[in-house]
C-alpha positions in Angstrom: 4.0 137.7 89.6 2.0 134.4 90.6 2.9 131.3 88.5 -0.9 130.7 88.0 -1.1 134.2 86.2 1.9 133.7 84.1 2.0 131.9 80.4 3.2 128.6 79.9 6.3 130.8 78.3 6.9 132.8 80.9 6.7 129.7 83.5 9.3 128.3 81.2 11.8 131.3 81.6 10.6 131.5 85.3 11.9 127.7 86.1 15.7 129.0 85.2 17.1 130.7 88.4 19.9 133.7 88.6 22.4 130.9 88.4 21.1 129.2 85.3 20.8 132.5 83.5 24.4 133.4 84.4 25.5 130.1 83.1 23.5 130.4 80.1 25.2 134.1 79.3 28.6 132.3 80.1 27.6 129.6 77.3 26.3 132.1 74.8 29.0 134.8 75.1 31.5 133.1 72.5 28.3 133.1 70.3 27.8 136.6 70.6 29.7 139.3 68.5 32.7 140.9 69.7 30.8 144.4 69.6 28.4 143.5 72.0 30.0 140.6 74.0 30.9 142.7 77.0 27.8 144.9 76.3 25.5 142.1 77.1 27.4 141.2 80.5 27.1 144.7 81.5 23.6 144.7 80.8 23.0 141.6 83.1 25.0 143.5 85.8 22.9 146.5 85.4 19.6 144.7 85.9 20.1 141.6 87.9 17.2 139.4 88.4 17.7 138.7 92.2 17.0 142.5 92.6 13.8 142.3 90.7 12.7 139.3 92.4 13.2 140.7 95.8 11.2 143.8 95.0 8.5 141.9 93.5 8.0 139.6 96.9 8.4 142.4 98.8 5.0 143.4 100.8 6.3 147.3 100.4 8.5 147.5 97.3 8.9 151.3 98.0 9.9 150.6 101.7 12.6 148.0 100.5 13.9 150.3 97.7 14.6 153.1 100.2 16.2 150.3 102.5 18.5 149.3 99.9 19.3 152.9 99.0 18.1 152.8 95.3 18.5 155.9 93.4 17.5 156.8 89.6 15.6 154.3 87.5 16.1 150.9 88.8 12.9 149.4 87.4 13.5 147.6 84.1 9.5 147.9 83.4 10.0 151.7 83.0 12.8 151.1 80.2 12.0 148.0 78.4 12.7 149.8 74.9 15.8 151.9 76.3 17.7 149.9 78.8 19.8 148.4 76.0 20.6 151.4 73.6 24.5 151.0 74.2 24.2 147.8 72.5 25.0 147.4 68.6 22.2 144.9 68.4 19.5 147.4 69.7 19.0 148.3 66.2 17.3 145.0 65.8 14.9 145.6 69.0 11.7 145.9 67.1 12.5 142.7 65.4 13.5 141.0 68.4 10.8 142.0 70.6 8.1 141.2 67.9 9.6 137.5 67.4 10.0 137.0 71.3 6.4 138.5 72.1 4.9 136.2 69.5 6.9 133.1 70.4 5.8 133.8 74.1 2.3 133.5 73.1 2.7 129.7 71.8 2.9 126.4 73.4 3.5 124.3 70.8 6.8 122.4 70.7 7.9 121.2 74.0 10.1 124.3 74.9 7.7 125.0 77.9 8.0 121.4 78.8 11.7 122.2 79.7 13.1 120.3 76.5 15.2 123.6 75.6 18.0 125.3 76.6 18.0 129.2 77.1 20.9 129.1 75.1 19.2 127.1 72.7 15.8 129.2 72.5 18.0 132.2 72.0 19.6 130.6 69.0 16.5 129.6 67.7 14.7 133.1 67.8 17.9 135.2 66.9 18.2 132.9 63.9 14.5 134.2 62.9 15.5 137.9 63.3 18.7 137.6 61.6 17.0 136.0 58.6 14.7 138.8 58.7 17.1 141.8 58.8 20.0 139.9 56.7 22.5 140.4 59.5 25.1 137.8 60.7 23.2 135.7 63.8 26.1 136.8 66.2 24.8 140.4 66.2 21.4 139.2 66.9 22.2 136.8 69.8 23.0 139.1 72.3 20.0 141.4 72.5 17.7 138.4 71.9 18.9 137.0 74.9 18.7 140.3 76.9 15.0 140.3 75.5 14.3 136.9 77.0 15.3 138.4 80.5 13.2 141.5 80.3 10.3 139.5 79.5 11.2 137.4 82.4 11.5 140.3 84.8 8.3 142.4 83.5 5.9 140.1 82.5 4.2 139.4 78.9 1.9 142.2 79.2 4.2 145.1 80.0 6.8 143.5 77.4 3.9 143.6 74.7 2.8 146.9 75.6 6.3 148.7 75.0 6.2 150.8 71.6 9.0 148.4 70.5 11.1 151.4 69.2 14.9 152.0 68.4 16.2 154.8 70.9 19.5 157.2 70.4 20.2 155.9 66.6 20.7 158.1 64.2 21.6 158.0 60.3 25.2 158.3 61.4 24.9 155.7 63.6 23.0 153.2 61.7 25.7 153.4 58.9 28.4 152.2 61.4 29.7 148.6 61.1 30.6 146.7 64.4 34.3 146.6 63.0 34.4 150.5 62.8 32.9 150.7 66.4 35.5 148.2 67.5 38.4 150.0 65.8 37.1 153.4 67.6 36.8 151.8 71.3 40.7 150.3 70.9 41.8 153.3 69.4 44.2 155.6 71.9 44.7 159.3 71.5 47.6 160.5 69.4 49.9 162.7 71.7 51.1 164.7 68.8 54.7 164.8 67.3 56.5 164.8 70.6 54.3 161.9 71.9 57.0 159.5 72.3 59.0 162.1 74.2 56.2 163.1 76.5 56.4 161.7 80.2 53.8 159.2 81.0 52.1 161.1 83.5 51.6 164.0 80.7 49.5 161.9 78.4 45.7 162.3 78.1 43.1 160.1 76.9 39.8 160.5 76.1 36.6 158.8 77.9 33.6 158.4 75.8 30.2 157.7 77.9 27.6 157.5 75.3 28.9 156.2 72.0 25.8 157.7 70.2 26.5 161.3 71.4 29.8 163.0 69.9 29.7 165.7 73.0 29.4 162.6 75.5 33.1 162.7 76.2 35.7 164.1 78.8 39.6 164.1 78.8 41.4 162.0 81.5 45.1 162.6 82.7 46.9 159.5 82.7 46.5 157.3 85.9 43.7 159.6 86.6 40.4 158.5 88.2 37.4 158.5 85.9 35.2 160.3 88.2 37.6 163.2 89.0 38.3 163.7 85.2 34.8 163.5 84.9 34.5 166.7 86.9 36.3 169.0 84.1 33.3 168.7 82.3 31.1 171.6 83.8 28.0 171.2 82.0 24.7 170.9 84.1 24.2 167.4 83.9 21.6 167.1 86.6 18.8 168.0 84.1 19.4 164.6 82.4 19.8 162.6 85.6 18.7 164.2 88.8 21.4 162.0 90.6 24.2 164.2 89.1 25.7 167.1 91.1 26.3 170.2 88.9 29.8 170.9 88.6 30.7 167.1 89.0 30.3 166.1 85.6 27.9 163.4 83.9 29.0 160.3 86.2 26.7 160.7 89.4 28.9 160.6 92.5 28.4 161.7 96.2 31.9 160.5 97.6 35.5 159.9 96.2 36.5 156.9 98.8 34.0 154.0 97.3 31.5 154.8 100.3 28.3 155.3 98.3 28.6 153.2 94.9 26.8 156.3 93.1 29.6 156.2 90.6 29.6 152.6 89.4 29.9 152.1 85.4 30.1 149.5 82.7 33.5 149.4 80.5 32.4 148.9 77.1 36.3 149.1 75.7 39.4 149.7 77.6 38.9 147.4 80.5 42.7 146.6 80.4 43.9 150.0 80.3 42.2 150.5 84.0 44.2 149.9 86.8 44.0 146.9 88.7 41.0 146.8 91.3 42.4 147.5 94.8 41.2 145.5 97.4 38.6 148.1 98.7 37.2 148.5 95.2 36.7 144.8 95.1 35.4 144.6 98.8 32.8 147.6 97.9 31.5 146.5 94.6 30.3 143.0 96.1 28.9 145.3 98.9 27.1 147.2 96.5 26.0 144.0 94.8 27.6 144.9 91.4 29.6 142.5 91.1 29.3 138.9 91.7 31.5 136.9 94.4 32.5 134.4 91.6 34.1 137.3 89.4 37.7 137.3 90.4 38.5 139.2 87.3 41.6 141.8 88.3 40.0 144.4 85.9 36.2 143.5 85.6 33.8 145.0 83.1 32.0 147.0 86.2 34.1 149.6 87.9 34.0 152.5 90.5 34.7 155.6 88.8 36.1 157.2 92.0 38.7 154.2 92.1 39.3 153.4 88.8 42.4 154.8 87.2 42.9 155.1 83.2 45.8 154.4 81.2 44.3 154.7 77.8 41.1 155.9 76.0 37.7 154.3 77.2 34.4 153.8 76.1 32.1 153.4 79.3 28.4 153.3 80.2 26.6 155.2 83.1 23.9 152.8 84.6 20.6 154.9 85.2 20.4 153.9 88.9 22.6 152.9 91.8 22.2 151.5 95.4 23.8 149.1 98.2 21.8 145.7 98.0 24.7 142.9 98.0 24.0 141.4 101.2 20.3 141.6 100.6 20.6 139.8 97.4 22.8 136.9 98.9 20.0 136.1 101.1 17.5 136.2 98.2 19.9 133.9 96.5 20.4 131.4 99.4 16.4 131.3 99.6 16.1 131.0 95.7 18.4 127.9 96.1 16.6 126.2 98.8 13.4 126.5 96.8 15.0 125.3 93.5 16.7 122.1 95.8 12.8 121.6 97.0 11.5 121.4 93.5 14.0 119.1 92.0 
């Protein structure tokens, strides 16, 4: 999108490069309720700004997508209302979207002159929404920051035209408290009366891959790879996600050796129960573009399901797309840094 065609507020958001958004997320995370702290970080990993910028700048976006081996729904503009259903704050999306869209049409207080940070802007808008919905602001900060990045990537026209609806939230979901969700994520399966006598390798854990669907779960043997465990679910998930192979379960997978990047997942709960990343998994995650080079966590929130082994109950999220774009995004990042330096 040309800078000239953007509103003043869009220009304010665009002045912050990918590194600035990452820094803002790090600053904001302690202010996000625990129920969404990991979820927001996962969302930003699922929808990287640099990838959107590369596609937007390409003469032939479809050809670039083919080069980067992108599969599935990778364009945020096609899922403005649904990309964040795994956030607790998603229930506040209609109000957040309305407040952000209204704010984006105004230029009256110095925000667009660069006098306010992304974090301060997020907190101000989230404060408005929290008052409307009568919820603690920590529950709204995360989804508000997601809304600002969504606006940054798709533009105001597309952002405003989205219906602004809550997706996948039934009456039971609506009644769940953040504390209830957190307890559910932390709870390991009981191994029965003889649980303490079982050999460790005989223990079985539950993996939930959609917290809104009681059927979206499968069993994992202790220290089994997540993708291998998922294949025990023989239902035809290809009808819901064309990337899935019949008989391989709900997690798309094309190999078992970390070579394709298809099976990447986000870990909402239980990251500490997974095996430490091997050198190969770490290297491939960065090659695919899923893991930032600065992330040195041995158990990050983004994993390859064919490599990560479970040692307890897990709650995971399956992204709607995959690709291999790490090296190309590194070039975009270098170019972006050069442009930023010249403008300072």
